[in-house]
PAMAR-14069 format. One record per residue (C-alpha): x negated, y negated, z; residue in three letters; residue number from 1. Coordinates in steps of 0.5 Angstrom, whole numbers, m for minus. Layout:
X Y Z ala NUM
...
This chain:
m3 m25 25 met 1
0 m18 25 ile 2
m3 m11 24 gln 3
m1 m5 22 phe 4
m2 2 20 thr 5
2 6 16 ile 6
0 13 16 pro 7
1 18 11 gly 8
m2 18 4 ala 9
m1 12 m1 val 10
3 13 m7 gln 11
1 9 m13 ala 12
7 5 m14 gln 13
11 10 m21 glu 14
13 7 m28 arg 15
20 5 m27 pro 16
25 8 m29 arg 17
31 8 m34 phe 18
39 10 m36 ser 19
45 7 m39 arg 20
49 4 m35 ala 21
55 2 m40 gly 22
53 m3 m45 lys 23
47 m4 m41 gly 24
40 m1 m39 val 25
38 0 m31 lys 26
32 1 m29 thr 27
30 4 m22 his 28
24 6 m18 asp 29
21 14 m19 ala 30
23 18 m13 pro 31
17 19 m9 lys 32
15 11 m10 ser 33
21 9 m8 arg 34
21 15 m2 ser 35
14 11 0 tyr 36
18 4 0 lys 37
23 7 5 glu 38
16 9 9 val 39
13 2 8 val 40
19 m1 11 lys 41
20 2 17 leu 42
13 1 20 val 43
14 m6 18 ala 44
20 m8 21 trp 45
17 m5 28 gln 46
12 m10 26 asn 47
16 m16 24 lys 48
16 m22 26 pro 49
22 m26 29 gln 50
24 m30 22 glu 51
21 m27 16 pro 52
14 m31 14 ile 53
15 m37 9 leu 54
9 m39 9 glu 55
3 m38 4 pro 56
m1 m31 6 ile 57
m7 m28 7 arg 58
m6 m20 6 leu 59
m13 m15 7 glu 60
m10 m7 6 val 61
m15 m1 7 asn 62
m14 5 3 ile 63
m16 10 7 tyr 64
m15 16 1 leu 65
m16 25 3 met 66
m23 26 m2 pro 67
m22 31 m7 pro 68
m25 39 m6 lys 69
m31 38 m9 asn 70
m33 32 m3 leu 71
m30 37 3 his 72
m38 38 4 thr 73
m42 36 11 lys 74
m47 32 7 pro 75
m42 29 3 lys 76
m38 28 9 gln 77
m43 24 12 ala 78
m44 19 6 leu 79
m35 18 6 ile 80
m37 16 13 ala 81
m42 12 13 ser 82
m38 9 7 gly 83
m42 11 2 glu 84
m38 15 m2 leu 85
m32 10 m5 arg 86
m26 12 m8 pro 87
m28 9 m16 thr 88
m22 14 m19 lys 89
m15 14 m20 lys 90
m10 10 m17 pro 91
m12 3 m19 asp 92
m12 m2 m13 leu 93
m7 m5 m16 asp 94
m3 0 m17 asn 95
m4 3 m9 leu 96
m2 m4 m6 val 97
4 m4 m10 lys 98
9 m1 m5 gly 99
6 m4 0 ile 100
8 m11 m2 lys 101
14 m9 m5 asp 102
16 m4 2 gly 103
14 m11 7 cys 104
17 m17 3 thr 105
24 m19 8 gln 106
21 m17 13 ile 107
14 m19 14 ile 108
14 m25 9 trp 109
20 m28 4 his 110
17 m26 m1 asp 111
11 m22 m4 asp 112
9 m29 m8 ala 113
7 m32 m2 gln 114
1 m28 m2 ile 115
m4 m33 m5 val 116
m10 m28 m2 glu 117
m11 m21 m2 met 118
m17 m16 m1 val 119
m15 m9 m2 val 120
m21 m3 0 arg 121
m21 3 m2 lys 122
m24 9 2 tyr 123
m25 16 2 tyr 124
m21 19 10 ser 125
m19 26 11 met 126
m14 21 15 gln 127
m10 18 9 pro 128
m8 12 12 arg 129
m6 4 10 ala 130
m9 m1 15 glu 131
m4 m8 13 val 132
m7 m15 16 lys 133
m2 m20 15 val 134
m4 m27 16 gly 135
m1 m35 16 val 136
m6 m40 11 ile 137
């Protein structure tokens, strides 16, 4: 089992950007998505196994988002601390976890197609971060 924490706000994967390259079209990540993936790669590199995992993988990610200003009252903070008040607005879970999966590819695992089981959860926290657990099935 490999466990690590990616500090800071999790960046949802944005739509790819397109540009002309001669007679073709080239795609690339939006700047925010690209810089977040670089942070993920750095943390993944610090926690990487000897060789990238080649077996089927179970991925568990807990994402902690900064609550909006209207939830900074003491009663709301108590509900957040107990886990009763959870984020139900955008960004979507799949967009949040995409940058983490892309950043770990070729470092923690060979290809994200190896992920056969995944649990992703969103919570509020005053310390935004992503907690990642990777296990072999």
